C-alpha positions in Angstrom: -13.2 16.4 10.0 -11.1 19.3 8.5 -7.5 18.5 7.7 -4.8 20.0 5.4 -2.0 19.2 3.1 0.9 21.2 1.7 3.8 20.9 -0.7 6.7 22.6 1.0 9.1 20.4 3.1 12.3 20.6 4.9 15.3 18.4 4.1 14.9 15.0 5.6 11.3 15.0 6.8 7.7 15.5 5.8 5.1 17.4 7.8 2.1 16.8 5.7 0.3 14.6 8.2 1.3 16.9 11.0 -0.6 19.7 9.4 -3.6 17.4 8.8 -3.8 16.4 12.4 -2.5 19.2 14.6 -4.0 22.3 12.9 -7.4 20.7 13.5 -6.6 20.1 17.1 -5.2 23.6 17.5 -8.4 25.2 16.2 -11.1 22.8 17.5 -9.6 20.8 20.4 -11.3 17.5 19.5 -9.9 14.0 19.7 -12.7 12.1 18.0 -13.2 12.5 14.2 -16.4 14.2 13.2 -17.7 16.2 10.3 -17.5 19.8 11.3 -19.3 22.7 9.6 -16.3 24.8 9.2 -15.6 27.2 6.4 -12.5 26.5 4.2 -11.1 29.9 5.2 -9.4 28.1 8.1 -6.7 26.9 5.7 -3.9 28.9 4.1 -1.6 28.8 7.2 2.1 29.4 6.6 4.4 26.5 6.7 8.1 27.4 7.3 10.8 24.7 7.1 14.6 24.6 7.4 17.2 25.9 9.8 19.8 28.7 10.1 23.1 27.2 9.0 25.8 28.7 11.2 29.5 28.3 10.5 32.1 28.9 7.8 30.7 29.5 4.3 27.3 27.9 5.2 24.2 28.3 3.1 20.8 28.6 4.8 17.8 27.3 2.9 14.2 28.0 4.0 11.1 26.5 2.3 7.8 28.3 2.6 4.3 27.1 1.6 0.7 27.2 2.6 -1.7 24.6 3.8 -4.9 23.8 1.9 -8.0 21.7 3.0 -7.7 18.0 2.3 -11.0 18.1 0.4 -9.7 20.8 -1.9 -9.4 20.0 -5.6 -5.8 21.2 -5.6 -3.3 18.4 -5.8 -0.7 20.4 -3.9 -0.6 23.4 -1.7 0.6 26.8 -3.0 4.2 27.5 -2.4 4.8 31.0 -1.0 6.5 33.0 -3.8 7.9 36.5 -3.8 8.4 36.7 0.0 11.2 38.7 1.6 13.2 36.5 3.9 16.1 37.5 6.1 18.3 36.1 8.8 18.4 38.6 11.7 20.9 38.5 14.5 20.6 40.0 18.0 22.8 43.0 16.9 20.2 43.9 14.2 22.3 42.8 11.3 20.3 41.3 8.4 21.3 38.7 5.8 19.0 38.3 2.7 17.8 35.0 1.3 16.8 35.0 -2.4 14.2 32.8 -4.1 15.5 30.2 -6.5 13.1 27.3 -7.0 9.5 28.6 -6.3 9.0 28.9 -2.5 12.6 28.0 -1.7 14.9 30.7 -0.4 18.6 30.5 0.1 21.4 32.8 1.4 24.8 33.3 -0.1 27.5 31.4 1.7 27.8 33.1 5.1 30.1 32.8 8.1 27.7 33.5 10.9 29.2 33.8 14.4 28.4 31.2 17.1 28.4 34.1 19.6 25.2 35.7 18.4 21.5 34.7 18.4 19.5 34.5 15.2 16.0 34.4 13.9 14.2 34.3 10.6 12.1 37.3 9.4 9.5 36.7 6.7 7.5 39.3 4.9 5.0 37.7 2.5 3.8 39.4 -0.7 0.7 40.6 1.0 2.7 42.5 3.6 2.3 40.1 6.6 5.3 39.6 8.8 6.4 36.5 10.6 9.3 35.9 13.0 10.8 32.9 14.5 12.1 33.2 18.1 15.7 34.2 18.6 17.8 31.0 19.1 21.3 30.4 20.3 23.4 28.4 17.7 24.5 24.9 18.6 27.8 23.4 17.5 27.4 20.0 15.9 30.0 17.3 16.5 31.8 16.1 13.4 30.7 12.9 11.7 33.2 10.1 12.4 32.2 7.9 9.5 29.4 7.0 7.1 29.7 3.4 6.0 27.7 0.4 4.7 27.2 -3.2 5.6 25.9 -6.0 3.3 23.7 -9.0 4.0 21.3 -11.1 2.1 18.6 -8.4 2.4 20.7 -5.7 0.8 22.8 -2.8 2.0 22.4 -0.9 5.3 23.9 2.6 5.5 25.0 3.9 8.9 26.6 6.9 10.5 28.9 7.1 13.5 29.7 10.1 15.6 30.9 11.0 19.1 31.0 13.8 21.5 33.9 13.4 24.0 32.5 16.0 26.4 29.0 14.6 26.0 27.4 18.1 25.6 25.3 17.0 22.6 22.2 15.2 23.8 20.0 15.4 20.7 20.9 14.6 17.0 19.2 14.9 13.7 20.4 13.5 10.3 19.2 14.1 6.7 20.7 12.8 3.5 20.6 13.2 -0.3 21.1 10.4 -2.8 22.4 10.4 -6.3 22.8 7.3 -8.5 23.7 6.5 -12.1 21.5 4.5 -14.4 22.6 2.8 -17.7 20.3 1.3 -20.2 21.5 -2.2 -21.1 21.3 -1.5 -24.9 22.2 1.4 -27.1 19.4 2.6 -29.4 21.0 3.7 -32.7 17.7 4.2 -34.5 14.3 5.7 -34.0 11.0 4.7 -35.6 8.6 7.1 -37.1 5.7 6.6 -39.6 6.7 3.2 -40.8 10.4 3.9 -41.3 13.7 3.9 -39.3 16.0 6.8 -38.9 19.5 6.9 -37.4 19.9 8.9 -34.1 22.5 11.6 -33.5 25.4 10.5 -31.3 24.4 12.9 -28.6 20.9 11.4 -28.4 22.3 7.9 -28.2 24.5 8.8 -25.3 21.7 10.7 -23.6 19.4 7.6 -23.7 22.2 5.3 -22.5 23.4 7.2 -19.3 21.2 9.0 -16.7 21.3 10.1 -13.1 18.7 10.3 -10.4 18.5 12.4 -7.3 16.4 11.9 -4.2 15.9 13.6 -0.8 14.0 11.0 1.2 11.3 12.3 3.5 12.6 10.7 6.6 12.8 12.2 10.1 15.9 10.7 11.7 16.6 11.8 15.3 18.3 10.3 18.3 18.4 11.3 22.0 21.2 10.3 24.3 19.8 12.4 27.2 20.2 10.5 30.5 22.7 8.1 28.9 26.4 8.1 29.8 27.5 7.5 26.2 30.2 9.2 24.1 29.8 7.2 20.8 26.6 7.4 18.8 25.6 5.2 15.9 22.5 5.5 13.7 21.0 3.5 10.8 20.1 6.0 8.0 18.9 3.9 5.1 18.4 0.4 3.8 18.7 -0.5 0.1 17.0 -3.7 -0.8 19.1 -6.2 -2.8 18.5 -5.8 -6.5 17.4 -2.1 -6.2 18.0 0.2 -9.1 20.0 2.5 -6.8 23.0 0.3 -6.8 22.7 -0.9 -10.4 25.8 1.2 -11.3 27.2 3.9 -9.0 25.6 5.4 -5.9 26.5 8.4 -3.7 24.9 9.6 -0.5 25.6 12.9 1.3 24.8 12.8 5.0 24.3 15.9 7.1 24.3 15.9 10.9 23.0 18.5 13.3 22.9 18.8 17.1 19.4 19.9 18.2 18.1 21.9 21.1 15.7 20.1 23.5 12.7 22.2 22.2 13.5 21.4 18.6 13.9 17.7 19.4 10.6 17.6 21.2 9.0 19.4 18.2 10.3 16.6 15.9 9.0 13.9 18.3 5.5 15.3 18.2 5.7 15.5 14.4 6.9 12.0 14.2 4.2 10.7 16.4 1.5 12.5 14.5 2.9 11.4 11.2 3.7 7.7 11.8 1.8 6.5 14.9 -1.7 7.9 14.5 -4.1 5.7 12.5 -6.0 3.3 14.7 -8.2 3.6 17.8 -5.4 2.3 20.0 -2.7 4.6 18.7 -1.6 7.7 20.6 -3.9 10.6 20.1 -2.6 13.5 17.9 -0.7 16.1 19.8 -0.8 19.9 19.3 2.3 20.9 17.3 3.6 24.2 18.6 6.6 25.7 16.8 8.6 28.8 17.4 7.3 31.0 14.6 4.5 33.6 14.9 2.8 36.3 12.8 3.4 39.8 14.0 0.4 41.1 16.1 -1.7 38.0 15.4 -2.5 34.6 16.9 -2.7 33.0 13.4 -1.2 29.5 13.5 2.2 29.0 11.8 3.6 25.5 11.2 7.4 25.2 11.7 10.4 25.4 14.0 13.6 27.3 13.1 16.8 26.4 14.9 20.4 27.5 14.4 23.1 24.9 14.0 26.4 24.1 12.4 26.3 21.2 9.9 28.7 18.3 9.8 28.6 16.4 6.5 30.2 13.3 4.9 29.8 11.6 1.5 29.8 7.9 0.9 30.2 6.3 -2.6 29.3 2.8 -3.6 29.9 1.0 -6.9 27.9 -2.1 -8.0 31.2 -4.0 -8.0 31.4 -3.4 -4.2 28.2 -5.2 -3.5 28.3 -7.9 -6.3 26.4 -10.1 -6.8 23.6 -7.5 -6.5 20.8 -9.1 -8.5 19.5 -6.1 -10.4 17.6 -7.2 -13.5 15.4 -5.3 -15.9 14.4 -8.5 -17.7 15.7 -7.2 -21.1 15.6 -9.4 -24.1 16.2 -8.4 -27.7 13.9 -9.5 -30.4 14.7 -9.6 -34.1 12.0 -7.8 -36.2 11.8 -8.5 -39.9 11.9 -5.1 -41.4 10.2 -6.1 -44.6 7.1 -7.4 -42.7 4.7 -4.5 -42.0 2.7 -6.6 -39.5 5.8 -7.4 -37.4 7.0 -3.8 -37.6 3.6 -2.5 -36.5 3.3 -5.1 -33.7 6.6 -4.2 -32.0 7.1 -0.5 -32.8 3.6 0.7 -32.8 1.5 -1.6 -30.6 4.1 -2.5 -28.1 6.3 0.7 -28.4 9.6 -1.2 -28.6 12.8 0.8 -29.3 14.8 0.0 -32.4 18.4 -0.8 -31.4 20.5 -1.8 -34.4 20.2 -3.8 -37.6 22.0 -7.0 -38.7 24.7 -7.0 -41.3 22.2 -7.7 -44.1 19.8 -5.0 -43.0 17.1 -7.6 -42.8 16.3 -7.6 -39.1 16.0 -4.7 -36.7 16.8 -5.7 -33.2 14.5 -4.2 -30.6 13.8 -4.1 -26.9 11.4 -2.7 -24.4 11.8 1.1 -23.8 13.1 0.6 -20.3 16.0 -1.4 -21.8 17.1 1.2 -24.3 16.3 4.5 -22.7 17.4 5.4 -19.2 14.8 8.2 -19.0 12.2 5.4 -18.7 13.5 4.7 -15.3 13.0 8.2 -14.1 16.5 9.5 -14.8 17.8 12.6 -16.5 21.0 13.8 -18.0 21.9 16.3 -15.3 25.1 14.7 -14.1 26.0 15.9 -10.6 29.0 18.3 -10.6 30.9 16.1 -8.2 30.4 12.9 -10.1 33.6 12.7 -12.2 35.7 13.6 -9.2 34.4 11.0 -6.8 34.4 8.2 -9.5 37.5 9.5 -11.3 39.2 6.1 -11.6 36.2 4.4 -13.3 
């Protein structure tokens, strides 16, 4: 069976398994797995992800990549670099997107009118052109609140919204998380070649305080079609008690869109192919048809581009808000006799402990596991979010 994988992804969802299942069906129309004698040239399809962000000072971000066969030796697919990507409206006005991160293209802040139709135009570096269908923008209701609840299992984050005229039938949410990590101990020394050297102040601070960022690959949608409801509530995330995310400070930015029926249906097929296919009794994979095509060609393209306004809301949580939380790195200090070469070698060479500080007589060096003295060991970095001090200004 031929299947594919790729690296590019849209905020809030992953289409890797969709490509693996639906491109095969698109080309070969087979439900039962088998080993097909198909050349690997049937890969390299374009994957386009994102949406046209309509409204005041809104930035549109589009990610473009290529599929590769699952049996390729490549760990990830190639991102599509050096493409020319534009938003085009139905009055033939164009708005350029520029490439920042490889394969990720963003516009300047734009104030696109809700009274026009829009599409995405892509010209790849080899001169091929791709277009999404023109789409009418949809106004998204405002988020009423993003909030959390606490129970023995941890924290549940929810979003509430409402549409008083009940014109919005389909919703999608994505979110981004940022959280702060602190190492329990400060490492004032480093060990090298049998000796200890004092660290610079900047290095000590850098090892003590880090931040992490995540864009979970979750497809979160809800339909209220056929329901006489004004208020909508949705669970976004659950944070297990004791998780690193709430070990200090945590912030989540939630974005909400109203969807068209076609875009909602596209997401449902994607969700089914991604999460429900896996056993004989599961639903069979469905063909994933988006709204993007190559000019003068029937070459498959993976993706759906809509045009929406974006409602957003940020929620911040401190560890004191959820205490007792139960986060524990199991950090214990050990005293290492500095005059004993065997002890020094055991802890600082064999076990890779970090030297922390010495006692008053400079006889013992206190040490701990790296994860207890260097926040980078927990996956963090020193790129503090620009908004961090403002939202936690009283801490």
